[in-house]
C-alpha positions in Angstrom: -29.0 -43.1 -37.6 -26.9 -41.0 -39.9 -28.4 -37.7 -41.1 -26.9 -36.2 -44.2 -27.9 -33.0 -46.0 -26.9 -32.8 -49.6 -26.7 -29.7 -51.7 -26.4 -30.4 -55.3 -25.4 -27.8 -57.8 -26.3 -28.4 -61.4 -23.3 -29.6 -63.5 -24.6 -27.6 -66.4 -23.9 -24.4 -64.4 -20.2 -25.3 -64.7 -19.7 -26.0 -61.0 -18.9 -29.2 -59.1 -21.4 -31.2 -57.1 -21.2 -30.3 -53.4 -22.1 -32.7 -50.7 -22.3 -31.4 -47.1 -22.6 -34.0 -44.4 -23.8 -33.4 -40.9 -22.2 -35.3 -38.0 -24.4 -38.0 -36.7 -26.2 -37.2 -33.5 -25.3 -39.8 -30.9 -28.2 -41.3 -29.0 -30.7 -39.1 -30.8 -33.6 -40.6 -28.9 -32.5 -38.5 -25.9 -33.2 -35.3 -27.9 -36.5 -36.7 -29.0 -37.4 -37.5 -25.4 -36.8 -34.0 -24.1 -37.9 -32.1 -27.3 -41.0 -30.7 -25.6 -38.8 -28.5 -23.3 -36.8 -27.0 -26.2 -33.3 -28.2 -25.5 -30.3 -26.5 -27.2 -27.3 -28.3 -28.4 -23.7 -27.4 -28.9 -20.6 -29.4 -29.9 -18.3 -29.9 -27.0 -15.1 -32.1 -26.8 -16.2 -34.0 -29.9 -19.6 -34.8 -28.2 -23.0 -33.1 -28.2 -23.8 -31.0 -25.2 -27.5 -30.5 -24.3 -28.7 -27.4 -22.5 -32.1 -26.8 -21.0 -32.7 -23.1 -20.1 -29.5 -22.0 -18.5 -28.2 -25.4 -17.5 -26.1 -28.1 -19.2 -27.9 -31.4 -18.5 -26.3 -34.0 -20.8 -23.4 -34.8 -23.0 -24.0 -37.4 -25.7 -20.9 -39.4 -26.6 -20.3 -42.1 -29.1 -16.6 -42.2 -30.1 -15.7 -45.2 -32.2 -12.1 -45.4 -31.1 -12.5 -44.5 -27.5 -15.6 -46.4 -26.4 -15.1 -46.7 -22.6 -17.1 -43.6 -21.8 -19.7 -43.7 -24.6 -23.3 -43.1 -23.5 -25.2 -40.3 -21.9 -23.2 -38.1 -19.5 -25.2 -36.6 -16.7 -24.2 -33.1 -15.5 -24.6 -33.3 -11.7 -22.6 -32.8 -8.5 -20.9 -35.2 -6.1 -23.6 -34.6 -3.5 -26.2 -36.2 -5.8 -24.2 -39.3 -6.9 -25.6 -41.6 -4.1 -29.3 -40.8 -4.8 -28.8 -41.0 -8.6 -26.9 -44.3 -8.2 -30.0 -45.8 -6.5 -32.1 -44.8 -9.6 -29.4 -45.7 -12.1 -27.5 -48.8 -10.8 -25.2 -48.9 -13.9 -24.2 -45.2 -13.6 -20.6 -44.6 -13.0 -17.9 -42.0 -13.0 -16.3 -41.0 -16.3 -13.1 -43.0 -16.7 -11.4 -40.4 -18.9 -11.2 -38.1 -15.8 -9.2 -40.6 -13.8 -9.8 -41.4 -10.2 -10.9 -37.9 -9.1 -14.6 -37.5 -8.3 -16.3 -35.0 -10.6 -19.8 -34.0 -11.2 -20.1 -35.8 -14.5 -21.4 -39.3 -14.4 -22.2 -41.6 -17.3 -25.0 -44.0 -18.2 -22.8 -46.3 -20.3 -24.0 -47.4 -23.7 -22.9 -51.0 -23.0 -25.1 -51.3 -19.9 -28.1 -53.7 -20.3 -30.5 -50.9 -19.2 -28.9 -48.1 -21.2 -32.0 -46.8 -23.1 -34.3 -47.3 -20.2 -31.9 -45.3 -17.9 -31.4 -42.6 -20.5 -35.2 -42.2 -20.9 -35.6 -42.1 -17.1 -32.9 -39.4 -16.9 -34.8 -37.4 -19.6 -38.0 -37.7 -17.5 -36.1 -36.2 -14.5 -34.8 -33.3 -16.6 -38.3 -32.6 -17.9 -39.5 -32.5 -14.3 -36.6 -30.2 -13.5 -35.1 -32.5 -11.0 -32.4 -30.5 -9.3 -29.9 -33.4 -9.3 -29.4 -33.2 -13.0 -28.1 -30.0 -14.6 -25.5 -27.4 -13.8 -25.2 -23.7 -14.8 -21.8 -23.6 -16.6 -19.2 -21.2 -15.2 -19.1 -18.0 -17.2 -16.0 -17.1 -19.1 -13.9 -14.8 -16.8 -12.4 -11.7 -18.2 -8.7 -11.5 -18.5 -7.3 -8.8 -16.2 -4.0 -8.8 -18.0 -5.4 -6.4 -20.7 -6.1 -3.7 -18.1 -8.7 -1.0 -18.3 -7.1 0.8 -21.2 -8.3 -1.8 -23.7 -11.9 -1.3 -22.6 -13.7 2.0 -22.6 -12.5 5.4 -23.9 -9.0 6.2 -24.7 -7.4 9.7 -24.2 
């Protein structure tokens, strides 16, 4: 589903017609499913990150040229992989990250139960299941600037 917003300026005003396009929201049904809990979105790595309260819960990915990891990425931790695997048999590690075990897991778009699994993951997020969602690490201050760049100067 492509969404486009068009701003048209009258040619009689001596200006050109302007068309502004929004990027398509991949797997938009996920946002619809968790809309009641007021998710926030943010672009991240060419994907759409979804936050609920202070946690990142999903990353929605649909890249036409790099399709291996398209789908709904779950923000989780390695300790929850086994229990989530029982609920989502087609869930797997992100291939882009290589062999290392990471917290991110994907519900692949090419799985036969993709939409059902994604909706089930949304239900878990709505119920605040602790297995899905991570508080992102805050940006750390650079100590190379020293104290002189912050605060009063003499």
